Backbone bond lengths (Angstrom), bond angles and torsions (degrees), N, CA, C in turn:
res aa  C-N    CA-C-N  psi(-1)  N-CA   C-N-CA  omega(-1)  CA-C   N-CA-C  phi
1 M - - - 1.501 - - 1.547 110.61 -
2 L 1.423 115.14 -45.69 1.514 117.12 178.21 1.471 111.40 -60.46
3 N 1.421 114.19 -46.63 1.400 119.76 -176.65 1.592 111.63 -58.80
4 H 1.399 114.46 -41.07 1.487 118.81 -179.45 1.522 108.93 -61.11
5 W 1.383 116.36 -33.31 1.496 116.83 -179.18 1.501 110.28 -74.66
6 F 1.348 116.09 -39.60 1.408 114.52 179.30 1.585 115.19 -60.95
7 Y 1.291 116.25 -39.37 1.473 118.83 -175.71 1.460 115.22 -97.24
8 S 1.362 114.53 5.03 1.558 113.71 171.08 1.553 109.98 -106.30
9 H 1.357 117.45 9.85 1.414 124.89 -179.20 1.457 111.68 -125.34
10 S 1.350 117.43 155.86 1.511 121.37 -177.34 1.504 107.31 -63.18
11 T 1.374 116.05 156.24 1.455 121.78 176.72 1.518 109.48 -59.81
12 W 1.342 119.48 -33.83 1.492 119.01 -177.42 1.521 110.32 -69.98
13 E 1.316 116.28 -35.22 1.530 123.24 174.92 1.475 108.94 -64.30
14 V 1.271 116.95 -46.25 1.509 116.51 179.07 1.459 112.89 -66.41
15 A 1.355 114.97 -40.45 1.497 118.52 178.06 1.648 111.25 -62.15
16 A 1.211 116.66 -35.92 1.491 120.22 179.92 1.501 108.85 -71.08
17 A 1.282 118.31 -41.40 1.522 123.04 176.84 1.451 112.19 -65.44
18 V 1.334 121.45 -42.42 1.406 126.35 -171.44 1.566 103.20 -77.49
19 C 1.325 120.65 -45.54 1.450 119.62 174.12 1.487 116.84 -58.25
20 S 1.342 115.98 -39.01 1.445 119.49 176.51 1.566 112.09 -60.76
21 V 1.220 118.95 -51.23 1.488 126.27 179.78 1.535 110.02 -60.55
22 V 1.321 112.93 -54.19 1.475 113.66 -175.02 1.504 116.67 -65.41
23 V 1.382 115.54 -25.77 1.417 123.37 -178.60 1.562 108.67 -85.31
24 L 1.336 115.22 -49.72 1.443 124.61 -169.50 1.629 112.85 -61.14
25 F 1.354 114.07 -50.06 1.464 119.38 -176.05 1.552 109.73 -66.02
26 P 1.336 122.53 -47.57 1.462 120.50 170.80 1.398 118.03 -48.46
27 L 1.485 116.74 -42.80 1.426 122.98 -178.34 1.472 110.64 -64.77
28 I 1.499 119.94 -39.93 1.306 121.47 179.83 1.556 107.53 -63.97
29 G 1.363 117.67 -46.23 1.402 117.34 178.75 1.553 113.90 -61.71
30 L 1.365 118.54 -32.30 1.476 117.16 174.00 1.461 111.72 -59.36
31 F 1.351 118.60 -51.06 1.425 123.07 179.96 1.557 111.05 -50.27
32 I 1.327 111.34 -51.49 1.625 115.48 179.30 1.545 108.92 -57.26
33 F 1.380 114.94 -48.05 1.531 120.35 -174.77 1.478 109.79 -61.71
34 H 1.416 118.19 -38.18 1.386 120.06 -176.97 1.456 113.44 -66.99
35 R 1.419 115.98 -30.73 1.478 117.94 -179.73 1.493 109.09 -78.92
36 L 1.317 121.32 -33.66 1.437 126.81 -176.73 1.512 117.54 -74.77
37 V 1.414 110.65 -37.93 1.615 115.43 -172.56 1.449 104.15 -111.95
38 N 1.272 116.68 133.71 1.471 125.01 -173.93 1.653 106.68 -70.36
39 W 1.324 117.50 138.85 1.423 124.55 178.07 1.437 113.37 -58.38
40 D 1.360 114.45 -45.80 1.466 117.72 -179.32 1.665 117.42 -56.38
41 A 1.312 107.27 -41.07 1.446 113.23 179.20 1.352 114.54 -59.27
42 R 1.467 117.38 -42.79 1.419 129.61 179.96 1.537 113.93 -67.93
43 E 1.456 112.14 -40.47 1.529 117.11 176.90 1.495 115.49 -61.26
44 K 1.385 113.78 -32.85 1.516 114.71 -177.33 1.497 111.84 -72.17
45 D 1.304 116.74 -29.83 1.502 118.29 -175.48 1.548 111.65 -105.80
46 T 1.261 118.36 21.09 1.426 122.71 178.78 1.495 116.90 -59.25
47 S 1.318 114.64 -38.21 1.491 118.89 179.16 1.419 112.90 -71.94
48 M 1.327 124.04 -32.07 1.468 124.74 176.00 1.599 108.92 -73.20
49 V 1.358 112.76 -42.53 1.430 120.68 177.28 1.642 108.36 -57.52
50 G 1.263 114.32 -40.48 1.479 120.46 -177.93 1.507 106.06 -60.82
51 L 1.361 118.75 -54.48 1.464 121.32 -174.70 1.511 112.52 -61.05
52 S 1.375 116.15 -39.87 1.552 117.67 174.00 1.502 112.29 -66.65
53 Y 1.263 117.49 -40.84 1.478 121.65 177.03 1.484 115.52 -60.24
54 A 1.353 113.51 -40.72 1.478 118.31 179.37 1.602 108.47 -60.17
55 L 1.342 118.58 -42.41 1.351 124.94 177.14 1.519 113.07 -59.49
56 C 1.311 109.00 -59.21 1.547 116.89 176.23 1.497 120.41 -59.37
57 G 1.243 110.01 -43.98 1.555 119.15 173.95 1.508 111.36 -61.19
58 G 1.385 116.38 -42.80 1.538 117.95 -176.83 1.464 109.87 -69.18
59 I 1.326 118.78 -37.97 1.480 117.98 178.55 1.473 111.69 -69.32
60 Y 1.318 120.90 -33.50 1.420 123.89 -178.86 1.524 107.54 -74.40
61 A 1.237 120.76 -34.70 1.420 125.15 179.31 1.482 111.51 -64.21
62 V 1.387 115.97 -43.31 1.359 123.51 177.33 1.569 113.92 -62.19
63 V 1.297 111.35 -47.32 1.522 120.61 178.74 1.552 108.88 -58.76
64 L 1.432 114.20 -46.13 1.414 118.47 -179.12 1.499 112.54 -61.26
65 A 1.243 116.43 -49.13 1.492 125.35 175.94 1.544 110.49 -56.83
66 F 1.202 120.23 -43.27 1.349 124.31 178.46 1.526 115.07 -62.94
67 V 1.250 119.00 -42.74 1.389 130.12 177.34 1.579 104.88 -67.08
68 A 1.282 122.79 -50.38 1.442 126.48 -179.88 1.548 109.46 -57.00
69 V 1.327 115.96 -50.33 1.560 119.16 -179.67 1.469 108.74 -62.98
70 G 1.262 119.71 -38.83 1.578 123.56 179.20 1.503 108.79 -59.67
71 T 1.352 118.64 -46.74 1.461 121.48 -175.82 1.558 107.32 -65.21
72 Y 1.341 112.77 -45.57 1.490 113.02 176.16 1.458 119.70 -61.93
73 E 1.232 113.61 -34.76 1.577 117.94 175.64 1.510 107.06 -70.60
74 A 1.313 125.32 -38.03 1.365 128.80 176.57 1.519 110.69 -64.75
75 M 1.251 121.22 -34.72 1.483 124.02 179.79 1.555 104.09 -74.34
76 D 1.364 120.36 -44.84 1.370 122.74 179.32 1.561 112.58 -60.20
77 R 1.263 114.78 -42.51 1.578 120.22 173.95 1.485 114.82 -59.38
78 S 1.360 114.42 -36.60 1.433 120.62 179.92 1.439 112.00 -68.55
79 A 1.357 118.90 -42.76 1.401 125.17 170.34 1.447 118.96 -55.99
80 T 1.338 113.79 -40.32 1.486 121.34 173.42 1.510 111.01 -67.16
81 I 1.235 117.15 -38.39 1.495 120.10 -178.96 1.483 107.07 -65.56
82 A 1.332 122.19 -47.02 1.452 125.61 -177.75 1.511 107.40 -63.83
83 S 1.265 118.56 -37.62 1.502 121.82 179.87 1.519 110.91 -67.74
84 D 1.379 113.83 -34.80 1.541 116.83 -176.66 1.633 106.20 -71.97
85 E 1.328 111.17 -35.66 1.498 113.87 -178.27 1.515 109.64 -68.61
86 A 1.273 118.36 -41.95 1.384 122.73 176.26 1.491 114.81 -62.70
87 N 1.357 116.38 -40.78 1.447 121.55 176.20 1.474 110.74 -63.37
88 S 1.355 119.06 -40.47 1.491 120.79 177.16 1.588 111.37 -59.59
89 L 1.308 113.22 -39.10 1.483 119.57 176.06 1.502 111.71 -60.58
90 G 1.288 115.34 -44.28 1.415 123.47 178.03 1.480 112.02 -63.04
91 G 1.336 120.13 -43.53 1.499 125.44 171.69 1.434 114.98 -55.05
92 L 1.397 115.74 -46.45 1.437 121.44 177.56 1.451 113.15 -58.69
93 A 1.382 113.75 -44.94 1.617 118.30 -178.02 1.493 107.09 -66.11
94 F 1.155 119.98 -47.05 1.620 125.09 -174.21 1.505 109.91 -69.89
95 D 1.303 118.39 -41.48 1.420 123.42 -175.09 1.592 108.85 -72.08
96 S 1.373 117.38 -22.58 1.392 122.27 -171.39 1.626 106.61 -69.70
97 A 1.440 116.41 -12.99 1.451 114.72 174.99 1.486 116.50 -65.36
98 G 1.316 119.08 -14.51 1.492 125.11 178.51 1.555 110.94 -87.91
99 L 1.339 116.49 -4.23 1.500 119.95 -179.17 1.548 111.63 -95.93
100 P 1.347 120.89 159.95 1.377 119.05 172.78 1.426 118.05 -51.01
101 S 1.329 125.50 146.60 1.371 123.31 -164.20 1.508 115.29 -60.19
102 E 1.311 120.00 -39.91 1.417 123.21 179.09 1.518 113.49 -65.58
103 L 1.279 117.86 -45.17 1.443 120.30 174.10 1.558 115.99 -66.51
104 A 1.416 117.09 -33.62 1.385 125.47 174.08 1.502 111.60 -61.86
105 A 1.332 116.10 -44.68 1.504 120.52 -179.89 1.589 110.16 -66.23
106 R 1.358 113.09 -37.35 1.478 119.11 -179.31 1.588 106.69 -65.92
107 V 1.310 118.66 -50.78 1.484 120.65 -176.91 1.614 107.51 -62.69
108 R 1.261 119.16 -41.83 1.479 117.58 177.82 1.577 112.96 -62.87
109 E 1.362 110.43 -38.53 1.568 113.57 -179.90 1.516 104.42 -67.64
110 D 1.248 123.26 -41.39 1.491 123.10 -178.15 1.465 108.87 -65.06
111 V 1.296 118.89 -41.36 1.546 119.98 -178.83 1.568 110.16 -61.70
112 D 1.348 112.36 -45.62 1.510 118.90 179.28 1.504 107.33 -63.65
113 K 1.267 125.70 -35.67 1.400 125.41 -179.19 1.625 109.31 -76.11
114 Y 1.248 112.64 -36.99 1.565 113.74 173.46 1.588 108.90 -62.21
115 I 1.252 118.49 -45.17 1.474 118.28 179.97 1.457 110.70 -63.22
116 D 1.335 120.33 -39.87 1.491 117.62 171.55 1.503 116.49 -61.77
117 I 1.322 118.07 -32.70 1.504 123.94 176.64 1.514 106.17 -67.61
118 V 1.195 118.53 -41.22 1.468 120.39 -179.29 1.482 118.37 -70.76
119 T 1.287 113.51 -46.84 1.361 119.21 177.49 1.540 119.87 -77.15
120 K 1.364 117.45 -33.35 1.432 122.10 -176.13 1.542 112.41 -97.00
121 Q 1.386 118.04 -20.01 1.418 118.12 -176.34 1.502 110.12 -123.36
122 E 1.233 125.71 -46.23 1.423 127.94 -176.91 1.477 111.53 -75.70
123 W 1.387 119.84 -35.59 1.468 118.29 -176.54 1.470 112.57 -72.22
124 P 1.291 123.25 -39.56 1.446 124.47 174.92 1.603 110.30 -63.18
125 S 1.367 118.00 -37.09 1.454 120.56 177.95 1.584 107.00 -66.55
126 Q 1.326 117.64 -43.61 1.502 115.56 175.33 1.413 117.72 -56.95
127 R 1.411 115.29 -42.73 1.390 120.22 -177.13 1.554 111.45 -70.39
128 A 1.323 118.66 -22.66 1.458 122.61 178.49 1.509 110.52 -95.90
129 Y 1.365 116.85 -0.12 1.418 127.79 177.98 1.659 109.76 59.91
130 Q 1.256 110.92 44.45 1.561 122.24 178.53 1.488 104.58 -103.17
131 M 1.388 112.55 76.71 1.475 120.28 -175.43 1.510 118.55 -89.02
132 E 1.378 114.15 18.23 1.558 116.52 -179.71 1.463 105.61 -64.39
133 D 1.454 113.90 147.14 1.440 121.66 175.57 1.486 116.49 -51.20
134 R 1.403 114.56 -37.24 1.514 117.73 -175.35 1.540 112.52 -63.25
135 N 1.450 116.16 -22.53 1.444 114.69 -179.55 1.584 115.23 -79.30
136 Y 1.384 110.52 -8.29 1.485 115.53 -174.04 1.534 109.93 -120.20
137 E 1.317 118.29 -0.49 1.527 122.32 -171.91 1.573 108.42 -67.04
138 E 1.417 118.55 -36.21 1.433 121.04 -179.46 1.445 111.91 -57.98
139 G 1.347 110.36 -45.55 1.575 117.45 -178.11 1.484 110.61 -61.17
140 W 1.363 121.12 -39.61 1.396 124.32 -179.48 1.549 107.95 -66.95
141 V 1.255 114.22 -43.63 1.562 117.48 177.14 1.488 113.51 -54.74
142 Q 1.440 116.90 -39.88 1.360 124.57 -179.50 1.458 113.56 -61.18
143 V 1.363 110.07 -47.08 1.574 119.44 -175.15 1.582 104.36 -67.72
144 R 1.352 116.88 -43.95 1.401 114.35 179.25 1.573 116.53 -61.15
145 R 1.357 114.13 -31.69 1.440 121.87 175.69 1.554 110.90 -59.17
146 I 1.323 111.99 -47.59 1.546 119.65 -176.70 1.643 103.57 -63.29
147 S 1.309 112.12 -49.45 1.505 113.89 -175.44 1.569 110.42 -59.76
148 L 1.362 118.24 -43.12 1.412 118.83 -179.14 1.536 111.72 -67.90
149 D 1.269 120.45 -36.45 1.518 121.59 177.32 1.720 106.21 -60.71
150 L 1.224 115.88 -43.91 1.510 116.64 179.20 1.556 109.30 -71.54
151 A 1.317 119.20 -40.01 1.491 120.42 -178.51 1.547 106.67 -63.07
152 N 1.346 119.48 -40.09 1.503 117.17 -177.46 1.532 115.30 -81.40
153 F 1.337 118.02 -9.13 1.417 118.77 179.27 1.463 115.22 -75.51
154 E 1.357 115.46 126.50 1.352 121.36 179.66 1.597 114.73 -99.99
155 P 1.299 120.08 106.39 1.563 117.36 -172.28 1.463 109.89 -67.34
156 A 1.379 111.01 147.54 1.465 122.48 -173.92 1.574 107.91 -102.78
157 T 1.361 115.40 -24.15 1.476 116.31 177.46 1.532 109.98 -132.13
158 Q 1.370 119.51 170.98 1.375 119.24 -178.72 1.560 113.36 -70.93
159 G 1.304 113.43 -27.79 1.563 113.11 173.28 1.501 110.59 -65.47
160 Q 1.276 118.02 -41.14 1.548 117.90 175.70 1.543 117.11 -62.90
161 A 1.398 110.69 -33.44 1.423 118.25 174.54 1.549 109.53 -61.10
162 T 1.317 115.63 -50.56 1.421 118.99 -179.13 1.438 112.02 -64.53
163 V 1.328 121.36 -37.01 1.451 118.90 179.09 1.571 109.43 -70.86
164 K 1.327 124.05 -35.15 1.488 126.42 175.56 1.593 105.34 -60.01
165 A 1.238 114.85 -53.27 1.546 117.42 -177.88 1.446 112.50 -51.31
166 E 1.287 115.02 -47.51 1.530 122.72 178.15 1.546 109.19 -60.14
167 M 1.384 113.79 -51.23 1.448 115.01 -176.75 1.529 116.59 -65.62
168 V 1.323 115.15 -28.39 1.513 124.75 173.38 1.479 108.49 -61.26
169 H 1.325 112.57 -45.00 1.545 117.03 -179.36 1.582 110.32 -67.57
170 V 1.339 113.86 -43.21 1.426 115.90 174.36 1.518 117.28 -59.33
171 I 1.355 116.20 -38.30 1.443 118.45 -176.33 1.496 107.65 -73.65
172 N 1.303 125.47 -27.07 1.432 129.44 174.95 1.521 106.47 -66.08
173 D 1.354 118.67 -49.57 1.405 125.13 172.03 1.553 113.02 -50.27
174 L 1.371 114.43 -41.92 1.491 117.07 178.09 1.572 111.92 -64.82
175 F 1.352 113.77 -45.11 1.371 116.02 175.72 1.492 117.04 -52.63
176 S 1.363 115.03 -45.31 1.439 123.74 179.96 1.506 111.96 -66.70
177 A 1.305 117.37 -43.78 1.508 121.72 179.21 1.543 109.03 -67.51
178 R 1.303 122.93 -41.65 1.470 123.82 175.00 1.520 111.56 -59.27
179 R 1.405 120.62 -44.99 1.363 121.16 -179.66 1.527 111.65 -66.28
180 A 1.387 117.45 -38.86 1.404 123.73 177.95 1.504 112.18 -62.60
181 R 1.473 114.66 -38.57 1.480 117.61 177.05 1.570 112.23 -65.02
182 L 1.251 118.01 -42.60 1.452 118.49 177.88 1.474 114.47 -65.58
183 L 1.301 115.22 -37.96 1.511 119.22 178.57 1.599 105.57 -64.51
184 A 1.326 115.33 -43.92 1.427 119.20 -175.85 1.514 109.66 -64.50
185 A 1.365 118.00 -34.32 1.444 122.74 -177.86 1.562 110.05 -72.72
186 N 1.214 115.78 -26.33 1.477 123.25 172.05 1.506 117.54 -75.57
187 A 1.371 113.50 -26.05 1.441 120.28 -169.46 1.537 113.03 -76.15
188 H 1.333 117.48 143.89 1.481 123.53 172.90 1.511 111.38 -164.88
189 L 1.284 116.28 172.67 1.452 119.15 178.74 1.634 113.05 -64.76
190 P 1.396 117.39 137.14 1.425 116.04 -177.13 1.467 108.75 -72.63
191 D 1.300 115.94 156.43 1.555 118.18 -178.76 1.528 110.52 -62.51
192 A 1.358 118.13 -23.81 1.419 116.29 -179.43 1.538 108.87 -66.90
193 V 1.330 123.22 -33.55 1.420 124.07 -176.81 1.622 105.81 -68.88
194 W 1.316 113.34 -47.48 1.542 113.12 -178.23 1.524 109.83 -63.54
195 Q 1.300 122.38 -31.46 1.405 125.94 177.08 1.545 110.51 -62.81
196 M 1.315 113.39 -44.89 1.453 124.28 179.59 1.495 107.94 -62.44
197 L 1.357 120.52 -47.33 1.537 125.07 -178.68 1.558 107.90 -61.85
198 V 1.272 114.76 -47.15 1.571 117.23 -179.17 1.477 112.75 -63.30
199 F 1.431 116.80 -44.17 1.462 122.03 177.12 1.538 107.26 -58.58
200 G 1.434 117.33 -45.79 1.400 117.47 -178.81 1.569 114.41 -62.78
201 L 1.303 112.98 -34.89 1.484 117.96 174.92 1.455 111.21 -60.99
202 L 1.333 121.70 -41.07 1.397 124.33 -179.37 1.511 111.54 -63.34
203 L 1.383 112.51 -42.48 1.432 120.23 179.56 1.634 111.81 -60.14
204 V 1.315 110.56 -44.63 1.498 115.97 176.45 1.622 113.31 -57.62
205 A 1.370 110.05 -44.12 1.403 117.18 177.74 1.504 115.70 -59.20
206 V 1.339 117.40 -43.10 1.397 126.36 -177.27 1.601 110.48 -68.07
207 Y 1.315 111.38 -33.97 1.457 117.54 176.36 1.449 112.83 -65.91
208 I 1.354 113.28 -44.35 1.477 120.73 174.46 1.460 114.37 -56.10
209 Y 1.348 117.32 -42.72 1.349 124.17 -178.40 1.542 113.83 -64.46
210 M 1.309 115.44 -27.18 1.454 120.85 -179.42 1.569 116.08 -80.68
211 F 1.288 115.46 -4.48 1.434 123.63 178.04 1.577 106.91 -73.52
212 G 1.259 122.50 152.63 1.488 123.80 -176.66 1.438 111.55 -125.28
213 P 1.382 122.05 63.09 1.474 120.75 -178.54 1.540 108.91 -77.42
214 H 1.375 112.22 152.04 1.451 119.47 -178.74 1.440 116.78 -58.73
215 S 1.381 115.64 -28.12 1.453 119.21 -174.14 1.548 104.97 -115.75
216 F 1.307 111.89 129.71 1.609 117.30 -176.94 1.537 101.42 -75.79
217 R 1.279 121.83 -31.17 1.559 120.60 174.10 1.454 114.24 -60.08
218 I 1.346 116.25 -37.22 1.401 118.82 178.52 1.544 110.63 -67.36
219 H 1.395 115.01 -37.69 1.434 122.76 177.91 1.460 112.48 -63.51
220 V 1.347 115.28 -38.65 1.492 123.64 177.00 1.564 108.80 -61.45
221 A 1.344 110.64 -50.17 1.533 119.97 -175.97 1.534 110.05 -60.45
222 V 1.356 118.23 -46.78 1.452 123.61 -178.89 1.533 106.02 -61.80
223 T 1.317 114.89 -51.71 1.480 116.81 -179.61 1.580 112.42 -57.36
224 T 1.264 117.64 -43.06 1.452 118.96 178.51 1.583 115.48 -62.30
225 L 1.341 109.98 -46.95 1.553 116.00 179.39 1.421 113.57 -62.37
226 T 1.402 116.69 -39.44 1.534 117.99 -179.46 1.517 111.78 -70.24
227 M 1.436 114.16 -41.51 1.463 111.61 175.98 1.427 115.97 -69.81
228 L 1.359 116.44 -26.67 1.538 119.56 -178.14 1.613 103.49 -73.85
229 S 1.169 122.59 -36.44 1.475 122.45 -179.59 1.499 108.07 -66.52
230 I 1.297 123.58 -42.48 1.447 125.96 -173.29 1.511 100.50 -75.38
231 S 1.234 124.03 -44.16 1.523 122.77 178.68 1.487 115.98 -53.26
232 L 1.323 115.33 -39.38 1.368 122.69 179.00 1.520 112.23 -59.53
233 V 1.435 110.95 -44.56 1.447 116.03 -179.80 1.548 107.95 -70.25
234 F 1.286 119.58 -34.19 1.515 122.81 177.79 1.494 105.26 -58.24
235 T 1.384 121.42 -48.72 1.417 128.55 179.49 1.507 109.68 -51.48
236 L 1.336 118.04 -51.51 1.408 121.71 179.67 1.556 114.44 -59.29
237 I 1.343 115.66 -44.02 1.477 123.20 174.69 1.511 112.53 -60.09
238 I 1.335 116.67 -42.24 1.508 120.82 175.93 1.555 109.03 -60.63
239 A 1.355 112.36 -50.58 1.434 115.03 -171.86 1.625 111.03 -65.96
240 L 1.242 118.92 -29.11 1.417 120.34 -178.22 1.654 111.53 -97.26
241 D 1.247 117.77 -9.56 1.402 119.97 -172.41 1.557 115.13 -61.91
242 Y 1.316 117.57 -36.44 1.533 120.94 177.86 1.563 103.36 -113.00
243 P 1.322 120.65 105.52 1.428 127.57 -165.68 1.555 108.35 -61.54
244 F 1.352 118.90 -29.28 1.433 118.58 -177.73 1.587 118.92 -114.39
245 R 1.459 106.83 28.94 1.413 115.08 176.33 1.614 110.85 -129.19
246 G 1.285 116.12 151.33 1.428 119.21 175.85 1.508 118.90 83.28
247 D 1.283 116.90 -176.13 1.445 121.27 -171.99 1.532 107.86 -70.59
248 L 1.374 124.45 -35.50 1.382 122.13 178.77 1.482 115.10 -91.56
249 S 1.314 121.29 23.26 1.444 123.78 -174.58 1.545 109.83 -77.24
250 V 1.369 112.39 167.66 1.465 118.35 -176.94 1.619 102.51 -76.80
251 D 1.379 116.50 133.83 1.447 118.54 -178.80 1.568 110.80 -96.54
252 N 1.237 117.41 174.80 1.371 128.07 -176.78 1.529 114.34 -98.22
253 D 1.326 118.81 11.58 1.448 128.14 179.15 1.632 113.98 -49.70
254 A 1.351 111.74 -39.92 1.391 117.91 -175.41 1.512 110.93 -62.34
255 Y 1.428 118.13 -43.87 1.467 124.24 177.62 1.519 108.72 -64.56
256 V 1.246 114.47 -51.42 1.504 116.01 -173.72 1.648 110.39 -61.25
257 G 1.318 111.46 -33.20 1.528 118.25 179.54 1.587 106.18 -66.13
258 V 1.382 117.91 -47.53 1.383 119.51 179.59 1.543 114.07 -56.99
259 K 1.346 116.71 -44.72 1.412 119.31 176.15 1.551 113.90 -59.99
260 E 1.280 114.50 -48.05 1.546 118.42 178.46 1.489 114.15 -58.87
261 V 1.325 113.48 -44.76 1.515 117.38 179.88 1.408 114.79 -64.76
262 S 1.458 117.49 -51.27 1.365 118.67 177.02 1.555 116.28 -64.44
263 D 1.202 115.89 -33.03 1.525 114.83 177.67 1.484 112.20 -64.52
264 R 1.316 116.75 -44.13 1.474 128.07 -176.71 1.573 106.98 -60.90
265 A 1.404 110.02 -47.85 1.501 115.84 -179.01 1.489 114.16 -56.87
266 F 1.348 110.70 -48.84 1.538 115.66 -172.13 1.519 106.34 -77.49
267 E 1.266 121.39 -29.51 1.450 120.36 178.02 1.606 108.59 -67.03
268 S 1.391 115.15 -39.97 1.485 115.70 179.97 1.550 107.54 -67.71
269 A 1.341 116.54 -41.59 1.432 120.79 -176.94 1.589 111.92 -60.63
270 E 1.385 113.28 -39.34 1.529 118.21 177.29 1.511 107.93 -67.89
271 A 1.386 117.37 -48.84 1.522 117.11 178.75 1.453 115.94 -55.85
272 E 1.411 114.45 -40.34 1.441 119.12 177.20 1.560 113.66 -62.62
273 H 1.400 111.52 -44.05 1.478 117.80 -178.66 1.546 109.51 -62.01
274 A 1.414 113.34 -42.14 1.403 114.58 179.94 1.491 116.70 -64.46
275 G 1.373 116.86 -35.32 1.454 124.72 174.82 1.480 111.54 -64.57
276 E 1.327 120.70 -39.38 1.449 122.85 174.97 1.455 110.53 -63.62
277 H 1.384 119.40 -45.76 1.438 124.57 -177.70 1.595 108.88 -61.78
278 K 1.304 118.01 -33.63 1.553 118.96 -178.88 1.555 107.30 -74.78
279 E 1.339 118.14 -37.44 1.417 119.63 178.16 1.579 111.80 -61.26
280 K 1.331 113.01 -43.72 1.495 115.18 -178.39 1.555 112.34 -65.73
281 K 1.347 116.12 -28.42 1.428 120.07 175.77 1.590 112.95 -71.58
């Protein structure tokens, strides 16, 4: 439920909500703590609290940075996987020029249909995190169809044999990239990591409460700024956690670009071939 809200709203809306919650609750806790624990007792032990807080806060900052970098790298890998899959589709479309015309047209048509399946059916499912197998079965069927067409093709010349060998290699890369994309779309931070981050946030808040500044306003300001800094990193982690969801998700532009470029290239080639044929007549 909460995940659906995060990824169905803009990053700025999510940031506002996360910052509000992460800042507001610790401030409420600070007001309660300030009334229950005497200021003089805290002021005397501020130096010891500071040493302990430096160790705790440093460890938490390292863990937070490690998680944020990990989610960014996962997002980057997912974008690379999608690009590899699109490049494989482009390779199939362009290599088909070396096949007999009927088979080449069928391969290009199947590639175009596969791109439509990915961009119009699978991408919305990934963004909604509907990762059931039935939502992706049609795409697998389409890939297998291309693979079977190539497997059943008997080359008549050495050139066609070379083209077939290259396209079989590319179709294997396509299978691998597709599988990797679906695995990446399923991947996200385990609940245990989020529990650890939230628990660490509570520890940091408690440590800040234990300081004894002479001005309560300064104490409020320090608490607010610290919690705000952490909440911004939380927002970044949330935005990058699911690579194919939300505003910062991997887009399908690579697939659309492959289809547009290959269609234009073969339309131009066919028009040029038709022009040459007319001139000969």
